[in-house]
VOBARO-191378 format. One record per residue: x, y, z of N, C-alpha, C in turn; residue number from 0; residue in three letters. Coordinates in steps of 0.02 Angstrom, whole numbers. Example, Ala and Ser with C-alpha at 12.3 -4.5 7.8 and 13.67 -1.06 7.14 Angstrom:
<sites>
nx	ny	nz	cax	cay	caz	cx	cy	cz	seq	type
660	-284	390	615	-225	390	660	-165	390	0	ala
642	-112	354	684	-53	357	645	2	394	1	ser
</sites>
This chain:
<sites>
nx	ny	nz	cax	cay	caz	cx	cy	cz	seq	type
669	4112	734	638	4041	702	718	4016	694	0	met
710	3945	712	786	3900	700	781	3895	643	1	lys
875	3889	636	897	3882	568	875	3805	543	2	ser
889	3775	471	868	3712	473	928	3671	492	3	asn
984	3705	511	1052	3681	561	1045	3638	618	4	arg
1018	3708	642	991	3679	725	935	3648	696	5	arg
867	3621	670	839	3552	670	862	3502	656	6	tyr
920	3504	637	957	3434	620	1026	3442	675	7	lys
1036	3481	709	1070	3450	792	1024	3433	821	8	glu
960	3478	842	919	3430	895	900	3386	881	9	glu
891	3355	796	859	3279	763	919	3241	810	10	ser
983	3262	788	1036	3199	786	1065	3193	861	11	arg
1039	3251	910	1080	3245	985	1013	3199	1015	12	leu
955	3202	996	899	3165	1035	893	3110	1017	13	phe
906	3079	943	910	3034	946	978	3000	952	14	phe
1024	3016	959	1081	2983	1000	1057	2965	1075	15	asn
1028	3027	1100	1012	2998	1172	951	2946	1194	16	lys
907	2940	1120	859	2885	1156	876	2830	1104	17	val
936	2818	1068	948	2752	1057	945	2684	1082	18	cys
935	2672	1137	933	2617	1183	860	2589	1178	19	asn
821	2661	1165	768	2659	1182	684	2651	1120	20	lys
636	2640	1106	604	2627	1067	557	2683	1023	21	lys
584	2740	1052	558	2802	1014	541	2791	956	22	his
477	2824	924	445	2819	869	430	2749	822	23	gly
460	2695	859	449	2623	838	361	2614	844	24	asn
341	2584	794	260	2560	795	271	2474	762	25	ser
228	2437	795	245	2390	776	181	2361	716	26	glu
136	2435	731	47	2434	689	82	2475	620	27	lys
109	2507	628	133	2541	561	189	2492	536	28	leu
244	2452	564	269	2404	521	237	2356	495	29	asp
197	2328	521	147	2266	496	107	2290	428	30	ala
89	2375	430	33	2367	404	72	2392	333	31	ser
146	2415	345	172	2430	291	206	2358	249	32	ile
226	2323	291	267	2258	256	190	2210	224	33	leu
131	2206	265	75	2185	226	63	2203	165	34	gly
61	2272	151	38	2306	85	86	2317	39	35	ser
153	2352	77	227	2358	-9	286	2340	34	36	tyr
291	2259	34	343	2219	47	365	2255	-26	37	pro
453	2232	7	510	2246	-64	488	2170	-107	38	pro
501	2187	-172	515	2128	-212	592	2088	-225	39	glu
587	2032	-241	660	2002	-231	705	2051	-294	40	ala
760	2066	-264	816	2098	-290	833	2169	-310	41	gly
777	2181	-273	766	2263	-263	824	2292	-215	42	glu
835	2344	-226	886	2420	-197	838	2447	-166	43	arg
842	2443	-100	793	2486	-38	828	2531	4	44	val
804	2578	28	827	2615	53	768	2624	122	45	ile
813	2618	193	772	2642	249	777	2710	267	46	asp
771	2777	254	785	2821	266	763	2864	351	47	leu
817	2857	361	797	2886	441	800	2816	492	48	gly
809	2767	465	835	2700	480	848	2691	550	49	cys
852	2738	586	873	2722	678	916	2668	673	50	gly
895	2620	713	941	2555	740	925	2502	700	51	asp
889	2511	651	889	2445	588	838	2389	609	52	gly
813	2429	652	752	2366	687	717	2365	620	53	arg
681	2403	553	651	2369	501	692	2359	459	54	phe
746	2378	437	784	2335	395	795	2252	403	55	leu
804	2248	487	806	2164	491	754	2122	485	56	glu
685	2177	471	621	2134	463	612	2121	384	57	lys
643	2192	340	650	2187	270	705	2108	253	58	leu
749	2123	273	797	2046	264	765	2010	296	59	arg
714	1988	337	673	1916	337	638	1895	281	60	arg
610	1956	239	569	1960	174	607	1913	142	61	ile
676	1934	100	706	1922	40	770	1920	61	62	asp
812	1887	41	875	1869	73	923	1905	3	63	ser
894	1920	-57	913	1935	-125	908	2017	-117	64	ser
881	2054	-79	867	2114	-78	925	2153	-46	65	ile
942	2214	-101	1004	2275	-70	982	2295	-12	66	asp
1010	2303	47	976	2354	95	1004	2404	112	67	leu
990	2468	134	1042	2527	135	1006	2560	193	68	tyr
1036	2580	242	994	2617	295	1043	2696	303	69	gly
994	2750	316	1033	2818	314	1004	2822	382	70	val
1042	2884	430	1017	2916	476	1059	2972	493	71	asp
1047	3017	530	1080	3067	541	1099	3056	621	72	ile
1090	3004	665	1128	2991	723	1175	2953	715	73	ser
1240	2957	748	1294	2912	731	1289	2848	787	74	glu
1230	2862	841	1251	2823	881	1181	2777	862	75	lys
1139	2800	824	1083	2730	810	1130	2696	749	76	met
1154	2720	688	1195	2703	647	1237	2636	694	77	ile
1270	2658	751	1321	2620	776	1268	2551	790	78	ala
1223	2561	847	1171	2538	850	1143	2477	798	79	ala
1128	2489	742	1107	2468	704	1159	2423	666	80	gly
1229	2443	671	1271	2390	623	1282	2340	681	81	lys
1262	2354	769	1282	2294	801	1216	2230	784	82	glu
1162	2247	746	1127	2189	717	1163	2153	674	83	arg
1204	2172	645	1248	2135	589	1171	2114	538	84	arg
1148	2153	499	1124	2128	453	1140	2107	379	85	ile
1145	2050	383	1188	2027	293	1134	2054	240	86	pro
1189	2087	196	1180	2129	143	1152	2204	154	87	gly
1162	2238	197	1123	2296	208	1190	2339	253	88	cys
1178	2390	201	1240	2449	237	1212	2488	259	89	thr
1254	2542	318	1216	2573	349	1284	2630	345	90	leu
1245	2700	348	1271	2764	354	1254	2822	379	91	glu
1294	2852	416	1273	2907	458	1268	2965	374	92	val
1203	3009	371	1209	3052	339	1142	3076	316	93	gly
1143	3146	284	1078	3189	301	1029	3171	238	94	asp
965	3187	240	935	3152	190	922	3236	144	95	ala
962	3270	139	952	3331	81	1014	3297	55	96	glu
1067	3251	82	1113	3253	9	1143	3159	29	97	asn
1100	3135	6	1096	3059	7	1179	3029	-18	98	leu
1198	2980	17	1276	2965	-24	1271	2884	-73	99	pro
1220	2913	-126	1191	2874	-171	1200	2891	-251	100	tyr
1202	2872	-297	1201	2880	-370	1144	2904	-404	101	gly
1109	2907	-465	1067	2939	-471	1031	2869	-504	102	asp
951	2879	-502	916	2838	-503	950	2752	-500	103	gln
957	2741	-443	991	2682	-433	932	2631	-375	104	ile
897	2666	-357	858	2639	-311	787	2614	-314	105	met
763	2560	-304	689	2541	-328	641	2571	-273	106	asp
666	2562	-218	605	2579	-172	629	2603	-89	107	arg
594	2655	-82	625	2699	-19	570	2697	43	108	ile
584	2663	93	571	2690	172	558	2740	216	109	tyr
515	2773	213	531	2826	266	484	2827	325	110	cys
483	2788	383	440	2803	436	451	2836	482	111	leu
405	2884	525	432	2905	564	491	2951	577	112	asn
497	2990	529	568	3016	488	547	3083	468	113	ser
500	3078	408	484	3154	376	468	3215	406	114	phe
453	3193	462	422	3265	517	478	3295	527	115	his
524	3256	544	623	3273	556	640	3344	514	116	his
626	3346	440	680	3360	397	647	3431	391	117	tyr
698	3494	387	679	3556	389	657	3603	323	118	pro
688	3550	253	683	3581	203	645	3505	158	119	asn
599	3486	155	554	3437	143	569	3444	79	120	pro
559	3476	23	576	3517	-38	627	3473	-67	121	gln
691	3493	-25	759	3473	-49	743	3409	-39	122	arg
722	3378	17	715	3295	12	709	3250	-34	123	val
641	3284	-29	594	3267	-85	663	3248	-151	124	ala
674	3314	-173	699	3299	-240	761	3238	-224	125	glu
802	3244	-188	852	3180	-176	828	3121	-184	126	glu
766	3100	-156	741	3049	-155	704	3052	-244	127	leu
688	3093	-266	664	3072	-336	727	3074	-376	128	arg
784	3093	-373	845	3092	-407	873	3010	-382	129	arg
884	2989	-313	907	2924	-314	841	2866	-355	130	val
780	2883	-334	743	2808	-361	738	2807	-431	131	leu
734	2744	-458	710	2730	-538	658	2764	-568	132	lys
653	2784	-623	575	2803	-649	538	2715	-631	133	pro
477	2759	-600	449	2706	-566	457	2674	-501	134	gly
497	2709	-472	517	2697	-425	476	2703	-353	135	gly
458	2668	-311	424	2680	-256	433	2724	-186	136	val
387	2770	-150	414	2790	-90	355	2762	-42	137	leu
364	2738	8	316	2738	45	334	2777	124	138	ile
297	2837	132	291	2880	206	230	2847	241	139	val
267	2857	297	229	2814	365	245	2870	411	140	gly
185	2903	419	193	2963	481	122	2961	544	141	glu
156	3020	574	119	3039	624	41	3067	603	142	val
-5	3043	622	-74	3073	575	-97	3116	647	143	tyr
-118	3186	628	-151	3209	683	-215	3263	648	144	val
-289	3253	698	-334	3293	678	-322	3369	647	145	leu
-345	3403	605	-313	3459	587	-300	3526	634	146	pro
-375	3510	672	-358	3583	707	-301	3575	764	147	gly
-280	3527	794	-233	3483	837	-161	3508	821	148	leu
-165	3478	745	-107	3483	688	-79	3566	677	149	arg
-121	3606	676	-110	3668	687	-70	3687	736	150	glu
-117	3688	779	-64	3717	856	8	3668	855	151	ile
-7	3616	850	79	3575	846	124	3599	832	152	ile
97	3630	759	146	3646	694	167	3733	748	153	asn
126	3765	777	135	3826	800	187	3802	845	154	leu
190	3756	882	237	3751	962	297	3729	941	155	leu
306	3675	875	359	3638	865	435	3676	864	156	leu
442	3747	833	480	3787	836	514	3800	911	157	pro
468	3779	962	491	3785	1031	530	3736	1067	158	tyr
524	3676	1026	545	3610	1058	609	3599	1047	159	gly
638	3523	1069	719	3513	1070	718	3462	1030	160	trp
670	3421	1017	673	3357	981	685	3352	907	161	thr
686	3427	871	709	3415	794	630	3397	756	162	gly
584	3417	797	535	3402	764	502	3475	725	163	asp
506	3454	664	502	3525	608	422	3544	603	164	tyr
387	3462	574	321	3506	528	286	3438	546	165	arg
201	3427	552	151	3376	569	119	3391	493	166	met
109	3350	462	81	3341	373	6	3312	389	167	tyr
-30	3354	356	-77	3344	314	-74	3287	243	168	ser
-128	3254	219	-136	3214	157	-98	3272	105	169	lys
-130	3336	110	-128	3393	60	-67	3411	77	170	lys
-48	3425	121	27	3459	120	70	3414	96	171	ser
87	3359	105	127	3295	93	121	3290	23	172	leu
59	3293	3	61	3271	-90	95	3328	-130	173	asn
71	3398	-75	94	3448	-114	172	3457	-135	174	lys
209	3416	-86	291	3426	-84	289	3387	-148	175	ile
271	3316	-137	299	3275	-198	274	3282	-261	176	phe
201	3316	-269	196	3323	-329	226	3385	-373	177	lys
268	3428	-334	310	3481	-342	394	3449	-382	178	asn
394	3366	-355	460	3351	-382	424	3270	-422	179	asn
389	3283	-455	387	3255	-499	358	3167	-494	180	asn
332	3165	-421	282	3109	-383	222	3130	-390	181	phe
183	3047	-402	124	3045	-416	79	2992	-368	182	ile
53	3024	-314	15	2964	-268	-32	2919	-248	183	asn
-2	2859	-242	-36	2796	-267	-99	2776	-218	184	leu
-70	2785	-139	-112	2766	-84	-95	2823	-43	185	asn
-164	2843	17	-130	2883	64	-198	2829	106	186	phe
-185	2808	159	-205	2765	216	-207	2786	291	187	lys
-240	2793	317	-243	2805	398	-260	2753	445	188	val
-200	2711	467	-201	2643	489	-239	2657	558	189	ile
-228	2695	617	-259	2718	642	-282	2772	676	190	asp
-305	2799	723	-303	2880	749	-241	2897	752	191	pro
-178	2880	759	-102	2920	760	-66	2909	715	192	phe
-69	2851	653	-32	2842	617	-52	2837	523	193	leu
-25	2849	480	-31	2837	425	22	2838	370	194	phe
8	2815	319	44	2795	269	22	2831	194	195	thr
65	2854	170	37	2876	87	114	2875	29	196	ser
88	2827	-21	140	2797	-54	136	2840	-129	197	val
200	2831	-144	204	2866	-207	254	2837	-255	198	tyr
269	2848	-313	287	2820	-354	320	2876	-410	199	met
395	2871	-429	416	2943	-472	409	2922	-541	200	val
352	2975	-568	318	2974	-639	387	2962	-691	201	lys
</sites>
């Protein structure tokens, strides 16, 4: 079996390689999330696994008072994001298991098409709980896979090279966050291949 470090390195190398492409981008997912869960004025917001900053750019258009932060394991993605010169946005290369922020300072976290890359999801959930304020909101957008196919894919992922760790069901994702003091506010299948799951810190 791969080590956690190997999954992370595969993700870093893969996204460095595809940084000039639109891998994992979904206009439909973006539109659904921004329509249902936009940030509020003055909030501190993280885009976790921010890639080249395309979603952060959309968040900036909503309100100039939002403090924006983006973290990604790929240094080339972060470099591409900085080239966008998004006002009031701080971008950093980082690991979702060790976020470069203080305790309980964030209002909202978006994690789009990224959570399935994290080989230690419980640790990531702990970090998200740590940096979110009580009542803070986490919006996860992920790939939706039918149960039988999902089980087959999860058996094959350890043999891949893109850093994908696990595809999640509503139940398996909720279990991770429930164990870390989150409550589920909403689960929604957007189309046959995408879903959102929204959580709040108790």
